[in-house]
C-alpha positions, 0 to 999 in steps of 0.5 A: 559511476556517475550520480545519474547511474547511481540514482538508477541503480539505487531504484533498481536495488530498492525494487529487488529489496522489496521483492525479497521483503515480499517473500519474507512476509509471504513466509510470515503469512504461510507459517502463521497459517500452519501454526494456527491450523496446528493449534486448532487441531491440538485444541480439538484433539485435547477436548476430545481426549478430555471428554472421553477419558478425563485425561490431562490435555497437556502433552497430547499427540495427534494421529500423525505424532504431532505434539500440539503443546503450547511450547510448539505453538510458541516456536511456530509463532516465533518463526512467523514473527522472525519472517515478519521482522526480516521483511520489515528490516528489508522494507527499511533498507528498500525505503532508504534506497528509494530516497537515495535514488531520488536525492541523487537524481535531484542533485543531478537535475538541480530540482525536485525529482518530480517532473516525469512518470519515473520520478513521480512513481519513485516518489509515490512509492517512497511515500507509501513505504514511509507511511507503511513503516510509520503505521507498522512501527508506531501503530503495530499495523504489521498486517500491511507488510505483505500487500505494501511490499508487493505494491512496492515491488510492482510500482518500482519494477514498472518505474525502472522498466517502463517509465525510466527517462534520462534527466532533462531540464524542466520545460518552461511550463514546469518552472514554477514554485507551484510545481513543487506544491502541486506534485509533492501534495499529489505524491502524499495523496498517493500514499494515503489513497493506496493505503486506504485501498489496501486496507479496503481490500483487506476489509472485504477479505476479512468480511468474506472470511468471517461470513464463511466461518460463521456459516461453518464453511471455513476454519480459522486461519491467518486472516484472523490476525487481521483487525476486525472489519470495524477497525479496518473500516476506520483505518481506511476512513482516517487515510481518506479523511486526511487525503481528501482535503490534500487532494483538493489542495492538489487540484487547486494548486494545479489550477493556479499553476495552470494560470501562470503557465497557460493563462487559464485556471481550468481548461478541461485538459484530460488530466485535469478532468480525470483529477476532478473525476477522482475527487468526485469518487472520494467525495462519494466515499465520504458520503457513503462512509457517513451515510447510515446504512451504507457502512458495509462494503460500499465505502470499501469498493469506492475506496478501491475504485478511487485508487484505480482512478488515481493511477489511471489519471497518472498512468493511463491518461499519460500513455493513452491520451495526448494533452498539455500534460504529455510532457510528464511522460 
């Protein structure tokens, strides 16, 4: 097996591994939801029994014969955590496979593997996976497991199914040190933009859930395991406060690169234009986030729109519009 074939196989394997990781995290959410509902029923039954008879709440069983004891809850909690640990372990393996694929492809190409849609998508998914693992292992953000592994499965699946191209030498326009700076910074931005969008989606879900619980139209469930809306808002802000200056650098590096490659800093090429549109969207996010009275759903919605704009700039512009960046397909 050649290194080129090994590179492709590693990326395909990473997609499969993240698919199984998604299943593990889905089981984690499902079992935790059942556990919380069982515990809630147990508390209600214990309170009713204590009020009617003054009896001990320990050992009470419901009409179905279920014993909502603390021991049973702990067993269910351990099962849920077990699914989560398996999902995390698979995510570590999947991340290693992504970078194994990128490294072997770079060895064959004798350059950084960032020259086309397949390579950039793989690198972006790798950066997102690394950011997730750091957030999970260092800061305890286990709630990111399901959405991140699902994103990895979709992104890597698209890369190996639709975006794959054979390894070819760089065209003259790409043969510059600014190629490395510009694309590497964009890949790091992809991680921050996507994590911010995921957290913003969870913010909207948690906000809606809290409102329904307060109105009495919903019960407590696994969504209560998510951080508070205030914490989710702060996490999204930290991601984008880090990414916005880096995206500014990405555009600036691209402009300098364009001067060397095409003799002008800015030419309103479709990808250049949409990069600026994405920059404006995130500038609006920071404005909305820092403006009194707007720190509700508005910043979260803008963060999600920004991530959509980022991927449209990368995928949609490449596939739908011809321009000077069409070589990146």
